[in-house]
N, C-alpha and C positions, 0 to 999 in steps of 0.2 A: 164669668166665674170670679169670685173674690179670691184674695190671696190665700186665706186660710183653707178654702175649698180646694185649692191647688195642692195642698199638703195632704197626701193620701198614702200613708205608709203601708197599706195593705194592697196597693195596686202594683202589679208587676211592671207596668209602664213607668210609674213613678220611681220604683226601686231601681230600675235600669238606668234612669236619668233624672235624678231629683233636682238637678241644678237650675233649670228654668223656674221651677216652683220656689226654690230658695231665693232667686232674684226677685220674684214677685213679693215674697214675704219681706225681704230687706227694704224694698221700695215702699211698701205699704206702712212700715213703722217698725219700731224696735221691739214691741211686745205684742203677742197675739194669744188670745184664749183659744184652746183647742178642746172642745167638748168631749170627743170620743175617748180621750185618755185623761181628761181632767187636769191638764197641764198648761202652763204658760210657755209658749214657744219663744225662744230668744235667738234671732237669726244673724245679728250683726257681730262682726269680729270684736269691736271695741267693748261691747256689752258682755259677750261670751268670755273674753279674756279677763275682764274685771270681775265677773261673778265667779269664775273658777278660783279666784284668789280671795273672795269675800267670805269672811268667817261667820257672817250672818246666815250663810247657807251651809248645809252639811249633807253628807251621803246618808246619814241616819239622823234620827232625832231622839232615840231612846236613851242617849247619855244625858239628856236634859228633861225629857217629858215622857209621861206614860202615853200609850196610844189614845186613851180617853182625853187627856189634857191637850193632845195635839189634834184632836178631832178626827182621828183615823181609826179604822178597825184593825184589830190584831190579825196577824197572818193566819191563814187556814191551818189548823193543827195537823191536818194530813200532810202538809208540806214541811213539817218541822225539821226533818233531817237536812233538807236543803238550806233552810234559814239558819240553822245552827252552824252549818259549815260556812255559809256566806257571811254571816254576821260577825264571825270571829276573824275574818280575813282583813288584811291591812286596808284594802280599798273601801270597806264599809265601816271602818272604825273612825271615831272622832275623839277629840279631847286627849286626855292623858294616855289612854290605851293606844291610840294611834301613834302618838309621839314615842312611846316606849317601844312598840314593836317596829316602827319604821327605823328607829335608831339602831336596833339590833340587826334587822334584815339588810339595811343599807350597806353594812360591811361586806356583804357578798357581792355588791355591785359597784365597788369603787373602780375608778379608771384603771388602776393597777391590776385588779382582779380580772376585769374584762379584757385587758391587753394580754394577760396570761392565757386567756381562753382563745385568743386570736388564731394561733396555729392549728388548734383542734377544730375550730369552726371552719377555717379555710380548707383544711384537709377533708372534712366531712362534705362540704359543698362541692369540692373538686371530684370526690369519689361518686357522689350522687349524680352530678352532671355527666361524668364519664360514662356511667351506666346508661343514662338517657341517650347519649350520643351513640354508644355502641348498639343500642336497640333501634337506631334510626329515628328516634322520636318517641312520642307517647303522651301520656297525661302528665303535664308538668306539675300539677298539684300533687298527685299521688306519688310521683317518682322523685320529686325534689322538694317542693315547697313545704309539704307536711313533715316528711321524715327529718329534715334538718333541725328545726327548732325543738321538736320533741326529743331528738337525740341529745341536743345540747342541754336542755333542762333536765332530762333523765340523768345525764352524766353529772350535772351539778348537784342534783339531789342524792345521787348514789344509788339509783335504781339499777340493780344488776341486769346485765344483758340477758341472762338466762331466765329471768322471771317472766312467766306467761303473761302477767298483768301489764308488762311493758307495752304490748300491742293494744291494750285497752286505754292507754293514756289519752290518745286523741278522741276516741268515741266518748269517753267519760267527760272530757272537757267540752265537747260539742253539745252534749246533752245538758250539762249544767249551764252553759252559756245561752241555751235556748230561753232561760228564764229572764234574760236581760232584754228580750224583745218587748214591744208594747203589747199589753193585754195578752200575755201568754195563755194558751189553751190549757185545759185540764190534762190533756194527753201530754203536752210539753212538760207540765209540772210533774206528772207521774214519772216521766223519763228522767227528769232532773233529780227527783227524790231517789230513784233507783241508783242512778250514777253516784249521787252523794253518799249513799250507804256503802256501795261497793268500793268507791275510791277511798273513803275514810277508813274502811276496814283494812284495805291493803296497806295504807300508810301507817296505821297503828301497828300492823305486823312488822313493817319495815323499821319503824322507830324502835320496836322491841329488839329486833336484830341488832340495830346500831347501838343500843344501850349495852348489849352483851359484847359486841365487837365493833367499837368505833372505827370510822374510816376518815379519809380526807375528802369529805363531802359536806353539803349544806345541812343535811339531816343530822349528822353527827355534831356539827357546829351548833345547831339549834338546841340539841339535847344538852349541850354543855352550858347553855344559858339558863340559869335557874329561874330567871324572871318569867319564862314562858310556860304556860300550861300545855298539856298534850293537845288539847283542842286547838289552841293557838298555833301550835306547830303544824298540825294537820291542815288547818285552814290556810296557813301561810304557804305551805307546799302546793296546795291546790290552786291558790291564786297565782303563784309563780308560773305554774304550768299554763293556766288559762290565759293570763295576761301576757305571758312570755312567748306565746307562739301565735296567738290570733292575729296580731298586727303584722307579724313576719309572713305568715302563710298568705294572708289576703293581699298584702302589698306586693309580694313576689308575683302571685298570679295576676292580680289586677294591673301591676306595673308592666309585666311582660306584654299583656294584652294591649294596654294603652300604647306602649312603645311601638309594637308591631302594627297596630291599627293606624297610628299616626305616621308610619314610615320613619320612625325616629330611632330604630334599633341601632343603626350604625352611628347615630349621633351621641350615644352614651360616651361621656368623657373618660374613658379608661386611661390610665389606671386610677385616677382620682375620681371616686364615685360619690363622695359624701354629699356634694351639692345636688347631684341628680337624685340621690336617694331621698333627700328631704323634699325635693320638688314632687316626687311621686307620692310621698306621704301626704303632701298638701293637696295635690291635684285630685286624687280620688281617695279620700280619707277612709281608712279601714273601720273606724268607729264613727258613726254619723250623729249620734245623739248621746248625751251624758246627762243623767238626771240628778237633781239636787233638791233637797227639802229646804224650805224657807223657815229658819229658826227664829228670826226676828224680822219685822216688816222691812222691806227693801224697796227703794224706788228705782225704776228703770225707765228712762226716757219720759218722765212725767207720770208714769203709772205706778201706783203703790201696790206691790204684791204682798198680801198679808201673810203673817205667820200661819203655818199649817198648809200653805200651798206647795205645789211641786212645780219646778221649772224644768223645761227640756232645753238644754243648751245644744244648739244645732252646730256641732263642730264642722260638719260638711259644708254648711252654709258660710260659717265664719271664715273658712279657709278659701272661699271663692269671693270674698267681699272686696269689690273694687275700691272701697273707701280705705282699705289697708294695703291691697296688693296692686292697685292702679288699674289702668285700662286693660292690662294683660291678665287679669285675675282668672279668666276662664281659659287662658292659653297654657299649654304645657311648655315651660321654659326651663330646660335642664341646666341652665347656667344662672338661674335666679339666685342672687346673692342675699338680698334682703328678704328673708323668708321666716317671719315669726309665726309659723303655723301653730295651731293648738291641738294637733293630733295626739300628743302625749299629755294633754292637760296642762295644768299650771297650778302654782301654789303648793300647799302642803300635800296634795294628792298627785303631784307631778309623777309620771311613770318612772319608777326606779329602774326598770329594765330598758329604758330608751337607748342607752349606749350599746347594750347587747343586741337589741333589735337592729340598730344601724349597722353594727358589725356583721350580723348574719345577712342582712340585705345586700350589703356591699360585697360580701363573699360570694353570694349566689350570682349576682349580676356579673361580677368579675369572672367567675368560672364559666358562665354561659357565653360571655363575650369571647373568651379565649378558646373555648372548646366547641362552641356552636355559633360561629359568626354569621352563618347563613340561616339562622333560625327563622321559621315562618309558621304561620297558623295553618293547622290542618282542619280545624272546625271552629265555629264560633264559641265564645265563652258561655258556659252554663252556670247561671247564678243560683244561689240558694234563695228561698223565698223571704228570708228575714230582711228587715230594713236597718235596725240599729247597728248590728254587726254586718258589714258589707262582705259577706262570704260567698264562696263559689263552690260548685260541685266538681268542675273539671275544666281543663284547658288543654286541648289536644294540639300538639305541635309536631313539626317535622324538622329534621336536621338535614 
């Protein structure tokens, strides 16, 4: 089997453990054409890190080209609500619009702002873990991993606890994120469109309420910024929820499973957890592939990738590259000090919420170590079928 054939994102076996295939890709070369998705696969850390920063690539191309000029078909008009929502969000904007909105939104994620959130985050984590312990265990994902980041983002946005829609934040997000998988099905697209319409409708109602009665929350702060359109506000809020909890949920569940499976639970270096958290983010990356459009011809390892192409930056592979992480790249090292993982991206699209994600992860692991030192697996991890976002259905544990 050649290296590209080993890359099979629709295979449950590959999704469960893609790392041997990544090793084959890295060994075979820096660039590989992958016909099923029409993308160039980039598996090595040096190239992934460089291309994340390269302005000849972009998350979109419509700020410079029409679809026809770029040699691409326009999106299916039936999916318009999803694309309107997604295309006005910070992650998929380029050029002046990206700079403008990132400058405004970044004020909500300064180190000082995140530090002010710390007592709230730790209190929430402690309470959720306390409930899990009182029950003698249960599904770590449903009981702890999912509720924490959703509660934090909801509080930041000012979503009232009494709103019925609060319970829909996670399902809406999951449906929308389904469109980021490779070659999503029409059923996935319909679910994303439905969630986009419902989520946008709720946020427009919330914005109207905050216009009438401003509060100490992010939605009120965005309203006060005259440079933002209402669609930009809606798209920004959705992105903050989606990006703000996917990494935390999946790293919490995957991290606990990894630690227990390796017999390393007791090795977590409490109370200083930041190094261990970054190693868990590197070792089993919550986002395995990040797509970029080639806006101008770019050369990678002697191969010229022409304008109009799409590259698939394999973050999961880059984070296991021995050329950067040495002979222990495939090992879990909770004390790894030199750890330039690309889990949060790099360059102008570096994840704004990275400090908050690290805070939430450290709070969860700290609470689990203190209140459930004898934590153990009650059943094997149940994965979701998607590859791009390394998600899970459940992780049953006992205390």
